[in-house]
DRENVOGU-428002 format. One record per atom (N, C-alpha, C): residue number from 1; residue in three letters; atom name; x, y, z. Coordinates in Angstrom, 2 decimals, decimal comma, m for minus. Layout:
REM residues N
NUM ALA CA X Y Z
...
//
This chain:
REM residues 64
1 UNK N m31,83 29,10 m2,18
1 UNK CA m30,51 29,47 m2,71
1 UNK C m29,76 28,13 m2,91
2 UNK N m28,97 28,13 m4,00
2 UNK CA m28,12 26,88 m4,30
2 UNK C m26,85 27,01 m3,58
3 UNK N m26,51 25,70 m3,07
3 UNK CA m25,21 25,61 m2,38
3 UNK C m24,04 25,38 m3,29
4 UNK N m22,92 25,78 m2,97
4 UNK CA m21,74 25,54 m3,87
4 UNK C m21,52 24,03 m3,57
5 UNK N m20,56 23,59 m4,43
5 UNK CA m20,04 22,22 m4,44
5 UNK C m19,34 21,94 m3,13
6 UNK N m19,61 20,81 m2,50
6 UNK CA m18,75 20,49 m1,33
6 UNK C m17,36 20,03 m1,63
7 UNK N m16,54 20,01 m0,69
7 UNK CA m15,22 19,48 m0,83
7 UNK C m15,00 17,98 m1,01
8 UNK N m16,13 17,22 m0,48
8 UNK CA m15,97 15,69 m0,51
8 UNK C m16,55 15,26 m1,90
9 UNK N m15,83 14,40 m2,55
9 UNK CA m16,42 13,75 m3,83
9 UNK C m16,34 12,22 m3,68
10 UNK N m17,20 11,54 m4,45
10 UNK CA m17,23 10,04 m4,37
10 UNK C m16,16 9,63 m5,49
11 UNK N m15,37 8,68 m5,11
11 UNK CA m14,35 8,06 m6,02
11 UNK C m14,48 6,56 m6,12
12 UNK N m13,99 6,00 m7,24
12 UNK CA m14,01 4,61 m7,29
12 UNK C m12,67 4,06 m7,26
13 UNK N m12,36 3,02 m6,51
13 UNK CA m11,09 2,43 m6,43
13 UNK C m11,05 1,07 m6,99
14 UNK N m10,07 0,79 m7,94
14 UNK CA m10,03 m0,51 m8,66
14 UNK C m8,76 m1,24 m8,35
15 UNK N m8,90 m2,64 m8,30
15 UNK CA m7,66 m3,38 m8,03
15 UNK C m6,68 m3,39 m9,14
16 UNK N m5,41 m3,21 m8,83
16 UNK CA m4,43 m3,14 m9,84
16 UNK C m3,99 m4,43 m10,33
17 UNK N m4,01 m5,42 m9,55
17 UNK CA m3,63 m6,84 m10,02
17 UNK C m4,65 m7,58 m10,77
18 UNK N m6,00 m7,26 m10,61
18 UNK CA m6,96 m7,99 m11,36
18 UNK C m6,96 m7,65 m12,87
19 UNK N m6,48 m6,47 m13,32
19 UNK CA m6,29 m6,12 m14,70
19 UNK C m5,22 m6,93 m15,30
20 UNK N m4,16 m7,16 m14,68
20 UNK CA m3,00 m7,84 m15,31
20 UNK C m2,90 m9,33 m15,05
21 UNK N m3,47 m9,80 m13,82
21 UNK CA m3,24 m11,25 m13,42
21 UNK C m4,37 m12,01 m14,12
22 UNK N m4,08 m13,05 m14,80
22 UNK CA m5,04 m13,92 m15,44
22 UNK C m5,27 m15,17 m14,47
23 UNK N m4,27 m15,38 m13,59
23 UNK CA m4,32 m16,50 m12,69
23 UNK C m5,01 m16,19 m11,39
24 UNK N m6,37 m15,85 m11,42
24 UNK CA m7,03 m15,36 m10,25
24 UNK C m8,21 m16,35 m10,03
25 UNK N m8,84 m16,18 m8,84
25 UNK CA m9,91 m17,06 m8,42
25 UNK C m11,10 m16,95 m9,21
26 UNK N m11,54 m15,86 m9,59
26 UNK CA m12,75 m15,67 m10,42
26 UNK C m12,57 m14,56 m11,39
27 UNK N m13,33 m14,53 m12,42
27 UNK CA m13,24 m13,52 m13,54
27 UNK C m13,78 m12,19 m13,06
28 UNK N m13,29 m11,05 m13,52
28 UNK CA m13,83 m9,82 m13,20
28 UNK C m12,83 m8,90 m12,57
29 UNK N m13,10 m7,65 m12,23
29 UNK CA m12,31 m6,68 m11,61
29 UNK C m13,00 m6,27 m10,36
30 UNK N m12,29 m6,30 m9,19
30 UNK CA m12,81 m5,89 m8,00
30 UNK C m12,80 m4,18 m7,83
31 UNK N m13,85 m3,69 m7,28
31 UNK CA m13,99 m2,24 m7,18
31 UNK C m14,63 m1,94 m5,82
32 UNK N m14,14 m0,75 m5,31
32 UNK CA m14,75 m0,20 m4,08
32 UNK C m15,09 1,28 m4,26
33 UNK N m16,17 1,82 m3,64
33 UNK CA m16,36 3,22 m3,69
33 UNK C m16,05 3,86 m2,42
34 UNK N m15,56 5,10 m2,39
34 UNK CA m15,15 5,80 m1,19
34 UNK C m15,32 7,30 m1,49
35 UNK N m15,09 8,03 m0,44
35 UNK CA m15,12 9,48 m0,60
35 UNK C m13,73 10,13 m0,25
36 UNK N m13,44 11,19 m0,91
36 UNK CA m12,14 11,93 m0,50
36 UNK C m12,45 13,40 m0,48
37 UNK N m11,60 14,09 0,21
37 UNK CA m11,52 15,64 0,21
37 UNK C m10,67 16,14 m0,94
38 UNK N m11,39 16,78 m1,88
38 UNK CA m10,56 17,13 m2,99
38 UNK C m9,67 18,30 m2,69
39 UNK N m9,87 19,04 m1,70
39 UNK CA m8,94 20,15 m1,36
39 UNK C m7,65 19,67 m0,70
40 UNK N m7,69 18,57 0,15
40 UNK CA m6,67 18,02 0,88
40 UNK C m5,80 17,04 0,06
41 UNK N m6,57 16,18 m0,80
41 UNK CA m5,92 15,12 m1,54
41 UNK C m6,29 15,53 m2,98
42 UNK N m5,32 16,14 m3,64
42 UNK CA m5,58 16,57 m4,98
42 UNK C m5,21 15,42 m6,02
43 UNK N m4,09 14,70 m5,73
43 UNK CA m3,69 13,64 m6,62
43 UNK C m4,54 12,31 m6,32
44 UNK N m4,34 11,27 m7,18
44 UNK CA m5,04 10,10 m7,00
44 UNK C m4,81 9,31 m5,87
45 UNK N m5,77 8,72 m5,28
45 UNK CA m5,62 7,97 m4,06
45 UNK C m5,21 6,52 m4,24
46 UNK N m4,30 5,94 m3,35
46 UNK CA m3,98 4,49 m3,45
46 UNK C m4,17 3,95 m2,08
47 UNK N m4,87 2,89 m1,98
47 UNK CA m5,21 2,14 m0,68
47 UNK C m4,90 0,75 m0,81
48 UNK N m4,54 0,07 0,22
48 UNK CA m4,47 m1,37 0,29
48 UNK C m5,69 m1,94 0,85
49 UNK N m6,42 m2,78 m0,02
49 UNK CA m7,74 m3,38 0,44
49 UNK C m7,76 m4,82 0,01
50 UNK N m8,80 m5,55 0,51
50 UNK CA m8,84 m6,95 0,15
50 UNK C m9,64 m7,13 m1,14
51 UNK N m9,06 m7,94 m2,06
51 UNK CA m9,66 m8,22 m3,40
51 UNK C m10,34 m9,61 m3,23
52 UNK N m11,54 m9,60 m3,52
52 UNK CA m12,21 m10,93 m3,51
52 UNK C m12,00 m11,82 m4,69
53 UNK N m11,48 m11,25 m5,79
53 UNK CA m11,11 m12,00 m6,99
53 UNK C m9,75 m12,57 m6,92
54 UNK N m8,77 m11,83 m6,27
54 UNK CA m7,49 m12,34 m6,11
54 UNK C m7,32 m12,99 m4,71
55 UNK N m8,25 m12,87 m3,85
55 UNK CA m8,23 m13,54 m2,52
55 UNK C m6,95 m13,15 m1,70
56 UNK N m6,63 m11,91 m1,78
56 UNK CA m5,51 m11,40 m0,99
56 UNK C m5,61 m9,80 m0,98
57 UNK N m4,77 m9,19 m0,06
57 UNK CA m4,71 m7,76 m0,01
57 UNK C m3,89 m7,25 m1,16
58 UNK N m4,42 m6,23 m1,95
58 UNK CA m3,78 m5,67 m2,98
58 UNK C m3,86 m4,14 m3,02
59 UNK N m3,09 m3,45 m3,90
59 UNK CA m3,27 m2,02 m4,03
59 UNK C m4,39 m1,68 m4,91
60 UNK N m5,23 m0,75 m4,40
60 UNK CA m6,29 m0,18 m5,17
60 UNK C m5,97 1,14 m5,57
61 UNK N m6,13 1,52 m6,89
61 UNK CA m5,90 2,97 m7,30
61 UNK C m7,24 3,61 m7,76
62 UNK N m7,27 4,87 m7,54
62 UNK CA m8,49 5,73 m7,99
62 UNK C m8,61 5,71 m9,48
63 UNK N m9,78 5,45 m9,92
63 UNK CA m10,02 5,55 m11,39
63 UNK C m11,08 6,75 m11,66
64 UNK N m11,16 7,12 m12,91
64 UNK CA m12,13 8,13 m13,11
64 UNK C m13,47 7,60 m13,71
//
């Protein structure tokens, strides 16, 4: 029997400052993967994480 889709989905978090800031340590955009419960958290997730390109803690937003 086939199971229904679970509540947890895999999301990608992307640094918001890497897109706009040209004065960073290295080229590229920093990304993390994580999971979230789609029933409890319906809107997009925002977390503060360490960016290796900016070399500081920045806000990461969920992308599609």
